[in-house]
Short mmCIF file of the C-alpha atoms (twelve columns), coordinates in Angstrom:
data_MODEL
# 
_entry.id   MODEL 
# 
loop_
_atom_site.group_PDB 
_atom_site.id 
_atom_site.type_symbol 
_atom_site.label_atom_id 
_atom_site.label_alt_id 
_atom_site.label_comp_id 
_atom_site.label_asym_id 
_atom_site.label_seq_id 
_atom_site.Cartn_x 
_atom_site.Cartn_y 
_atom_site.Cartn_z 
_atom_site.pdbx_PDB_model_num 
ATOM 1   C CA . MET A 1   214.217 196.527 74.460 1 
ATOM 2   C CA . PRO A 2   217.182 196.860 72.102 1 
ATOM 3   C CA . LYS A 3   220.662 197.490 73.427 1 
ATOM 4   C CA . PHE A 4   222.429 200.259 71.539 1 
ATOM 5   C CA . LYS A 5   226.126 200.668 70.915 1 
ATOM 6   C CA . MET A 6   228.070 203.186 68.883 1 
ATOM 7   C CA . VAL A 7   231.288 202.535 66.991 1 
ATOM 8   C CA . SER A 8   233.302 205.659 66.179 1 
ATOM 9   C CA . ASN A 9   236.885 206.853 65.936 1 
ATOM 10  C CA . GLU A 10  236.850 206.953 69.721 1 
ATOM 11  C CA . GLY A 11  236.131 203.217 69.911 1 
ATOM 12  C CA . ILE A 12  233.069 201.178 70.945 1 
ATOM 13  C CA . ARG A 13  230.642 202.785 73.355 1 
ATOM 14  C CA . LYS A 14  227.494 201.349 74.899 1 
ATOM 15  C CA . LEU A 15  224.669 203.867 74.818 1 
ATOM 16  C CA . HIS A 16  222.675 203.850 78.043 1 
ATOM 17  C CA . THR A 17  219.363 204.804 76.464 1 
ATOM 18  C CA . LYS A 18  216.250 202.902 75.456 1 
ATOM 19  C CA . ASP A 19  215.210 205.600 72.993 1 
ATOM 20  C CA . LEU A 20  216.189 205.052 69.353 1 
ATOM 21  C CA . LEU A 21  216.010 208.752 68.430 1 
ATOM 22  C CA . THR A 22  218.421 209.618 71.249 1 
ATOM 23  C CA . ALA A 23  220.789 206.887 70.049 1 
ATOM 24  C CA . VAL A 24  220.606 208.240 66.480 1 
ATOM 25  C CA . LYS A 25  221.344 211.821 67.535 1 
ATOM 26  C CA . MET A 26  224.295 210.781 69.677 1 
ATOM 27  C CA . THR A 27  225.736 208.609 66.908 1 
ATOM 28  C CA . CYS A 28  225.407 211.355 64.295 1 
ATOM 29  C CA . ASP A 29  227.048 213.884 66.627 1 
ATOM 30  C CA . TYR A 30  230.054 211.557 66.901 1 
ATOM 31  C CA . GLU A 31  229.903 210.517 63.200 1 
ATOM 32  C CA . GLY A 32  229.804 206.848 64.099 1 
ATOM 33  C CA . ASP A 33  227.931 203.648 63.330 1 
ATOM 34  C CA . LEU A 34  224.846 202.747 65.377 1 
ATOM 35  C CA . PHE A 35  224.007 199.153 66.283 1 
ATOM 36  C CA . ALA A 36  220.881 197.791 67.971 1 
ATOM 37  C CA . ASN A 37  221.404 194.281 69.344 1 
ATOM 38  C CA . ASP A 38  224.395 193.975 66.963 1 
ATOM 39  C CA . ARG A 39  222.249 194.966 63.955 1 
ATOM 40  C CA . ARG A 40  223.630 198.069 62.237 1 
ATOM 41  C CA . ILE A 41  221.054 200.818 61.910 1 
ATOM 42  C CA . ILE A 42  223.101 203.603 60.274 1 
ATOM 43  C CA . SER A 43  226.686 204.333 59.330 1 
ATOM 44  C CA . CYS A 44  227.673 208.006 59.235 1 
ATOM 45  C CA . LEU A 45  231.064 207.374 57.644 1 
ATOM 46  C CA . ASN A 46  230.378 204.522 55.218 1 
ATOM 47  C CA . ASN A 47  226.804 205.119 54.033 1 
ATOM 48  C CA . SER A 48  225.434 208.031 52.024 1 
ATOM 49  C CA . GLN A 49  222.911 210.417 53.509 1 
ATOM 50  C CA . ALA A 50  220.311 208.898 51.170 1 
ATOM 51  C CA . ASP A 51  221.037 205.376 52.449 1 
ATOM 52  C CA . ASN A 52  220.865 206.437 56.087 1 
ATOM 53  C CA . THR A 53  217.673 208.410 55.454 1 
ATOM 54  C CA . ARG A 54  215.978 205.373 53.901 1 
ATOM 55  C CA . LYS A 55  217.159 203.124 56.720 1 
ATOM 56  C CA . LEU A 56  215.888 205.456 59.422 1 
ATOM 57  C CA . LEU A 57  212.510 205.715 57.704 1 
ATOM 58  C CA . GLU A 58  212.187 201.970 58.194 1 
ATOM 59  C CA . TYR A 59  212.427 202.601 61.923 1 
ATOM 60  C CA . GLY A 60  210.016 205.532 61.961 1 
ATOM 61  C CA . ILE A 61  212.581 208.334 62.093 1 
ATOM 62  C CA . THR A 62  212.473 211.246 59.653 1 
ATOM 63  C CA . SER A 63  215.632 213.058 58.545 1 
ATOM 64  C CA . TYR A 64  215.466 216.758 57.696 1 
ATOM 65  C CA . VAL A 65  217.730 219.774 57.245 1 
ATOM 66  C CA . ASN A 66  217.403 222.539 59.799 1 
ATOM 67  C CA . GLN A 67  217.087 225.810 57.883 1 
ATOM 68  C CA . ARG A 68  218.862 227.909 60.490 1 
ATOM 69  C CA . ASN A 69  222.174 226.063 60.550 1 
ATOM 70  C CA . HIS A 70  221.703 223.927 57.424 1 
ATOM 71  C CA . SER A 71  222.613 220.699 59.211 1 
ATOM 72  C CA . TRP A 72  220.891 217.328 59.218 1 
ATOM 73  C CA . ASN A 73  218.536 216.635 62.120 1 
ATOM 74  C CA . TYR A 74  216.215 213.814 63.097 1 
ATOM 75  C CA . ARG A 75  212.760 213.382 64.613 1 
ATOM 76  C CA . TYR A 76  210.179 210.658 65.010 1 
ATOM 77  C CA . THR A 77  207.927 210.520 61.969 1 
ATOM 78  C CA . ASP A 78  204.982 210.127 64.347 1 
ATOM 79  C CA . PRO A 79  204.774 213.634 65.896 1 
ATOM 80  C CA . THR A 80  203.185 212.278 69.090 1 
ATOM 81  C CA . LYS A 81  206.467 210.523 69.925 1 
ATOM 82  C CA . ASN A 82  208.587 213.667 69.820 1 
ATOM 83  C CA . VAL A 83  209.267 215.058 73.294 1 
ATOM 84  C CA . GLU A 84  211.283 218.264 73.737 1 
ATOM 85  C CA . ASN A 85  213.586 217.713 76.702 1 
ATOM 86  C CA . TYR A 86  216.812 219.454 77.648 1 
ATOM 87  C CA . TYR A 87  219.644 217.926 79.659 1 
ATOM 88  C CA . VAL A 88  222.101 220.133 81.521 1 
ATOM 89  C CA . HIS A 89  225.595 219.291 82.704 1 
ATOM 90  C CA . HIS A 90  227.359 221.954 84.744 1 
ATOM 91  C CA . TYR A 91  230.668 222.212 86.527 1 
ATOM 92  C CA . HIS A 92  232.643 224.748 88.537 1 
ATOM 93  C CA . TYR A 93  236.305 225.447 87.858 1 
ATOM 94  C CA . SER A 94  239.040 228.007 88.436 1 
ATOM 95  C CA . TRP A 95  240.719 229.878 85.577 1 
ATOM 96  C CA . GLY A 96  243.311 232.597 86.036 1 
ATOM 97  C CA . GLY A 97  242.264 233.061 89.620 1 
ATOM 98  C CA . ASP A 98  238.586 233.565 88.695 1 
ATOM 99  C CA . GLN A 99  235.822 231.103 89.556 1 
ATOM 100 C CA . LYS A 100 233.831 229.961 86.515 1 
ATOM 101 C CA . ILE A 101 230.665 227.917 85.961 1 
ATOM 102 C CA . ASP A 102 230.036 226.139 82.671 1 
ATOM 103 C CA . PHE A 103 226.539 224.954 81.659 1 
ATOM 104 C CA . THR A 104 226.224 222.624 78.656 1 
ATOM 105 C CA . ILE A 105 222.702 221.930 77.382 1 
ATOM 106 C CA . LYS A 106 221.871 219.042 75.044 1 
ATOM 107 C CA . GLU A 107 218.795 217.269 73.711 1 
ATOM 108 C CA . TYR A 108 219.910 213.981 75.252 1 
ATOM 109 C CA . PRO A 109 221.704 213.021 78.476 1 
ATOM 110 C CA . GLU A 110 225.451 212.393 78.437 1 
ATOM 111 C CA . SER A 111 225.498 211.008 81.988 1 
ATOM 112 C CA . ASP A 112 223.252 210.109 84.909 1 
ATOM 113 C CA . GLN A 113 224.273 213.377 86.592 1 
ATOM 114 C CA . ASP A 114 222.614 215.531 83.928 1 
ATOM 115 C CA . HIS A 115 219.542 217.497 84.993 1 
ATOM 116 C CA . MET A 116 216.455 217.185 82.748 1 
ATOM 117 C CA . PHE A 117 214.068 220.037 81.921 1 
ATOM 118 C CA . THR A 118 211.123 220.330 79.541 1 
ATOM 119 C CA . SER A 119 211.749 223.922 78.444 1 
ATOM 120 C CA . LEU A 120 214.583 226.384 78.041 1 
ATOM 121 C CA . ALA A 121 212.769 228.659 80.482 1 
ATOM 122 C CA . ASP A 122 213.246 225.989 83.168 1 
ATOM 123 C CA . VAL A 123 216.885 225.550 82.130 1 
ATOM 124 C CA . MET A 124 217.548 229.257 82.619 1 
ATOM 125 C CA . LYS A 125 215.821 229.124 86.001 1 
ATOM 126 C CA . PHE A 126 218.241 226.333 86.973 1 
ATOM 127 C CA . VAL A 127 221.165 228.469 85.798 1 
ATOM 128 C CA . ARG A 128 220.001 231.397 87.950 1 
ATOM 129 C CA . LYS A 129 219.580 229.180 91.033 1 
ATOM 130 C CA . THR A 130 222.970 227.540 90.552 1 
ATOM 131 C CA . VAL A 131 224.746 230.870 90.158 1 
ATOM 132 C CA . ALA A 132 222.932 232.344 93.147 1 
ATOM 133 C CA . ALA A 133 223.956 229.343 95.287 1 
ATOM 134 C CA . SER A 134 227.633 229.646 94.372 1 
ATOM 135 C CA . PRO A 135 229.860 230.638 97.311 1 
ATOM 136 C CA . PHE A 136 231.993 232.788 95.014 1 
ATOM 137 C CA . GLN A 137 231.562 236.246 93.544 1 
ATOM 138 C CA . HIS A 138 231.170 236.072 89.778 1 
ATOM 139 C CA . ASP A 139 231.350 238.519 86.905 1 
ATOM 140 C CA . MET A 140 228.125 237.497 85.195 1 
ATOM 141 C CA . ASP A 141 229.389 238.455 81.739 1 
ATOM 142 C CA . THR A 142 232.739 236.667 81.887 1 
ATOM 143 C CA . ASP A 143 232.487 233.881 84.495 1 
ATOM 144 C CA . ILE A 144 229.238 232.156 83.487 1 
ATOM 145 C CA . TYR A 145 229.123 230.150 80.246 1 
ATOM 146 C CA . VAL A 146 225.805 228.810 79.004 1 
ATOM 147 C CA . LYS A 147 225.625 226.997 75.662 1 
ATOM 148 C CA . LEU A 148 223.119 224.766 73.890 1 
ATOM 149 C CA . PHE A 149 223.938 222.052 71.356 1 
ATOM 150 C CA . GLY A 150 220.608 221.474 69.621 1 
ATOM 151 C CA . ALA A 151 218.704 221.421 66.367 1 
ATOM 152 C CA . ASP A 152 219.757 225.017 65.624 1 
ATOM 153 C CA . GLY A 153 223.427 224.203 66.123 1 
ATOM 154 C CA . LEU A 154 225.510 225.831 68.857 1 
ATOM 155 C CA . ILE A 155 223.656 228.612 70.678 1 
ATOM 156 C CA . HIS A 156 225.361 230.754 73.329 1 
ATOM 157 C CA . PHE A 157 223.460 232.639 76.039 1 
ATOM 158 C CA . ALA A 158 224.724 235.859 77.583 1 
ATOM 159 C CA . TYR A 159 223.823 237.143 81.049 1 
ATOM 160 C CA . GLY A 160 220.895 239.083 79.628 1 
ATOM 161 C CA . ASP A 161 219.495 235.887 78.109 1 
ATOM 162 C CA . TRP A 162 219.429 233.765 81.264 1 
ATOM 163 C CA . LYS A 163 218.832 236.344 84.007 1 
ATOM 164 C CA . SER A 164 215.125 236.838 83.205 1 
ATOM 165 C CA . GLU A 165 212.176 234.460 83.453 1 
ATOM 166 C CA . GLY A 166 210.601 232.952 80.342 1 
ATOM 167 C CA . GLU A 167 211.900 231.461 77.124 1 
ATOM 168 C CA . PRO A 168 215.034 233.111 75.693 1 
ATOM 169 C CA . GLN A 169 214.435 234.973 72.444 1 
ATOM 170 C CA . ILE A 170 216.227 233.858 69.304 1 
ATOM 171 C CA . PHE A 171 217.456 236.572 66.902 1 
ATOM 172 C CA . ALA A 172 219.034 236.556 63.461 1 
ATOM 173 C CA . LEU A 173 222.154 238.508 62.555 1 
ATOM 174 C CA . GLY A 174 222.301 239.105 58.829 1 
ATOM 175 C CA . LYS A 175 224.045 240.924 56.034 1 
ATOM 176 C CA . GLU A 176 223.362 240.973 52.315 1 
ATOM 177 C CA . GLY A 177 225.325 238.259 50.573 1 
ATOM 178 C CA . HIS A 178 225.899 236.299 53.808 1 
ATOM 179 C CA . LYS A 179 223.928 233.507 55.459 1 
ATOM 180 C CA . PRO A 180 222.146 234.731 58.602 1 
ATOM 181 C CA . ILE A 181 223.514 233.657 61.972 1 
ATOM 182 C CA . TYR A 182 221.046 232.696 64.697 1 
ATOM 183 C CA . GLY A 183 221.451 232.919 68.439 1 
ATOM 184 C CA . ALA A 184 220.079 234.142 71.749 1 
ATOM 185 C CA . LYS A 185 219.080 237.815 71.749 1 
ATOM 186 C CA . HIS A 186 221.609 239.392 74.131 1 
ATOM 187 C CA . TYR A 187 224.555 237.250 73.041 1 
ATOM 188 C CA . MET A 188 223.875 238.051 69.387 1 
ATOM 189 C CA . ARG A 189 223.355 241.728 70.207 1 
ATOM 190 C CA . LYS A 190 226.975 241.900 71.369 1 
ATOM 191 C CA . ARG A 191 228.135 240.328 68.107 1 
ATOM 192 C CA . TYR A 192 225.984 242.740 66.125 1 
ATOM 193 C CA . ASP A 193 227.359 245.810 67.943 1 
ATOM 194 C CA . LYS A 194 230.976 244.768 67.194 1 
ATOM 195 C CA . LEU A 195 230.402 243.833 63.545 1 
ATOM 196 C CA . GLN A 196 228.152 246.784 62.779 1 
ATOM 197 C CA . ALA A 197 230.630 249.259 64.273 1 
ATOM 198 C CA . LYS A 198 233.516 247.755 62.310 1 
ATOM 199 C CA . PHE A 199 231.956 246.868 58.948 1 
ATOM 200 C CA . GLY A 200 228.375 248.200 58.802 1 
ATOM 201 C CA . GLY A 201 225.508 246.811 56.768 1 
ATOM 202 C CA . TYR A 202 224.246 244.301 59.337 1 
ATOM 203 C CA . THR A 203 220.674 243.696 60.472 1 
ATOM 204 C CA . PHE A 204 219.534 242.353 63.825 1 
ATOM 205 C CA . VAL A 205 215.945 241.107 63.975 1 
ATOM 206 C CA . PRO A 206 213.861 238.417 65.720 1 
ATOM 207 C CA . ALA A 207 214.294 235.050 64.027 1 
ATOM 208 C CA . ASP A 208 211.633 234.191 61.495 1 
ATOM 209 C CA . SER A 209 209.596 231.065 62.134 1 
ATOM 210 C CA . GLU A 210 208.405 229.573 58.864 1 
ATOM 211 C CA . SER A 211 204.765 228.538 58.773 1 
ATOM 212 C CA . PRO A 212 204.963 224.733 58.619 1 
ATOM 213 C CA . GLY A 213 202.397 224.153 55.877 1 
ATOM 214 C CA . PHE A 214 202.360 220.706 54.304 1 
ATOM 215 C CA . PHE A 215 205.841 220.917 52.778 1 
ATOM 216 C CA . LYS A 216 208.699 223.169 53.872 1 
ATOM 217 C CA . ALA A 217 212.346 223.755 53.086 1 
ATOM 218 C CA . GLY A 218 214.478 221.020 54.609 1 
ATOM 219 C CA . ASP A 219 211.931 218.224 54.169 1 
ATOM 220 C CA . VAL A 220 212.872 214.974 52.425 1 
ATOM 221 C CA . ILE A 221 210.307 213.954 49.806 1 
ATOM 222 C CA . VAL A 222 209.713 211.668 46.828 1 
ATOM 223 C CA . LEU A 223 208.093 212.387 43.476 1 
ATOM 224 C CA . LYS A 224 204.668 210.961 42.716 1 
ATOM 225 C CA . ALA A 225 205.896 210.100 39.201 1 
ATOM 226 C CA . ASP A 226 209.019 210.505 37.050 1 
ATOM 227 C CA . ILE A 227 209.359 214.085 35.807 1 
ATOM 228 C CA . ASP A 228 212.055 215.867 33.792 1 
ATOM 229 C CA . GLY A 229 214.371 212.870 33.990 1 
ATOM 230 C CA . LEU A 230 214.057 212.597 37.778 1 
ATOM 231 C CA . ASP A 231 213.393 209.129 39.197 1 
ATOM 232 C CA . HIS A 232 210.396 208.909 41.520 1 
ATOM 233 C CA . ASN A 233 212.128 206.090 43.407 1 
ATOM 234 C CA . GLU A 234 214.863 208.453 44.638 1 
ATOM 235 C CA . LEU A 235 214.831 210.737 47.667 1 
ATOM 236 C CA . TYR A 236 214.893 214.519 47.238 1 
ATOM 237 C CA . LEU A 237 215.489 217.430 49.588 1 
ATOM 238 C CA . ILE A 238 213.427 220.613 49.417 1 
ATOM 239 C CA . SER A 239 216.066 223.340 49.347 1 
ATOM 240 C CA . LYS A 240 213.779 226.307 48.672 1 
ATOM 241 C CA . LYS A 241 210.084 227.129 48.837 1 
ATOM 242 C CA . GLU A 242 208.445 230.021 47.002 1 
ATOM 243 C CA . THR A 243 204.808 230.742 47.714 1 
ATOM 244 C CA . THR A 244 203.661 232.749 44.723 1 
ATOM 245 C CA . GLY A 245 200.281 231.139 44.112 1 
ATOM 246 C CA . GLU A 246 197.881 228.527 45.379 1 
ATOM 247 C CA . ASP A 247 200.391 225.735 44.633 1 
ATOM 248 C CA . PRO A 248 203.856 226.676 46.000 1 
ATOM 249 C CA . GLU A 249 206.902 226.168 43.775 1 
ATOM 250 C CA . LEU A 250 209.634 224.079 45.366 1 
ATOM 251 C CA . THR A 251 213.273 223.618 44.440 1 
ATOM 252 C CA . ILE A 252 214.367 220.048 45.115 1 
ATOM 253 C CA . GLN A 253 217.802 218.391 45.097 1 
ATOM 254 C CA . SER A 254 218.653 214.711 44.774 1 
ATOM 255 C CA . LEU A 255 220.125 213.180 47.911 1 
ATOM 256 C CA . LYS A 256 222.332 211.035 45.670 1 
ATOM 257 C CA . ASP A 257 223.812 214.052 43.897 1 
ATOM 258 C CA . TYR A 258 223.028 217.555 45.181 1 
ATOM 259 C CA . LYS A 259 223.948 218.983 41.761 1 
ATOM 260 C CA . VAL A 260 220.788 217.383 40.350 1 
ATOM 261 C CA . SER A 261 217.925 219.765 41.034 1 
ATOM 262 C CA . ALA A 262 214.566 220.809 39.615 1 
ATOM 263 C CA . LYS A 263 211.602 223.029 40.320 1 
ATOM 264 C CA . VAL A 264 208.328 221.262 41.080 1 
ATOM 265 C CA . GLN A 265 204.872 222.060 42.374 1 
ATOM 266 C CA . SER A 266 203.761 220.736 45.742 1 
ATOM 267 C CA . SER A 267 201.104 218.660 43.965 1 
ATOM 268 C CA . MET A 268 203.909 216.613 42.302 1 
ATOM 269 C CA . ILE A 269 205.527 215.358 45.509 1 
ATOM 270 C CA . THR A 270 204.737 213.389 48.647 1 
ATOM 271 C CA . PHE A 271 206.471 212.204 51.793 1 
ATOM 272 C CA . PRO A 272 208.291 208.852 51.692 1 
ATOM 273 C CA . LYS A 273 206.481 205.878 53.147 1 
ATOM 274 C CA . ILE A 274 207.721 204.819 56.536 1 
ATOM 275 C CA . GLY A 275 208.590 201.308 57.576 1 
ATOM 276 C CA . VAL A 276 207.469 199.220 60.496 1 
ATOM 277 C CA . LYS A 277 210.704 197.817 61.959 1 
ATOM 278 C CA . ASN A 278 211.162 197.899 65.712 1 
# 
């Protein structure tokens, strides 16, 4: 098994994981360079996104842009290898005479003390049990902090989001001319009430989940052949998908230069070939 280490502005850090995807996510979060047995896999500071995307494809990892927070994310190209786990670190502390509990949820463990769960519903159950077991009296709205760093970016959970059983609902807060903001239902409801009362014009609705289809916005693709001056050997990002007929129209952007874009049909593109490195 490879031994991973990360080099970042914080120095050299050994990564205590045997999972390449976990090592990639941690390295990208810290904007560092990832090494496996002293062989550099990616460099977040020195390589372009296109170069890192190609390199990761050689190791069976697909790069994509999450459409909710418009940030780069990573998954195994083989869908059977992707496992959705959540790791929770929590700690108690005193602030201004009040007793607080902070819960930080991530897609990978930061330490051996993190608790692992396979669903957010189980995470919220752990939050409820931990709060109930606390020897202190807490104001549930101001003393308990629950936040998730995941594919959708930073998501906060209010008391109403973690007090009930089941998966928390994700909502979108939007306004014409602004990018929508996504978050847990009750936390985002508080933001909506404040903004709507002050400015007006906001909407608050359940988050849309795009039907996957064969291609979707955020996917990295290649052209089947050169078209309109675009090189089929380059990587392109689908920035927009419009389903107006049998063959959806897609807006693509070059990963080398985002200013280079074109509209293509889904029949003109394909996914990049993956490599076989271990």
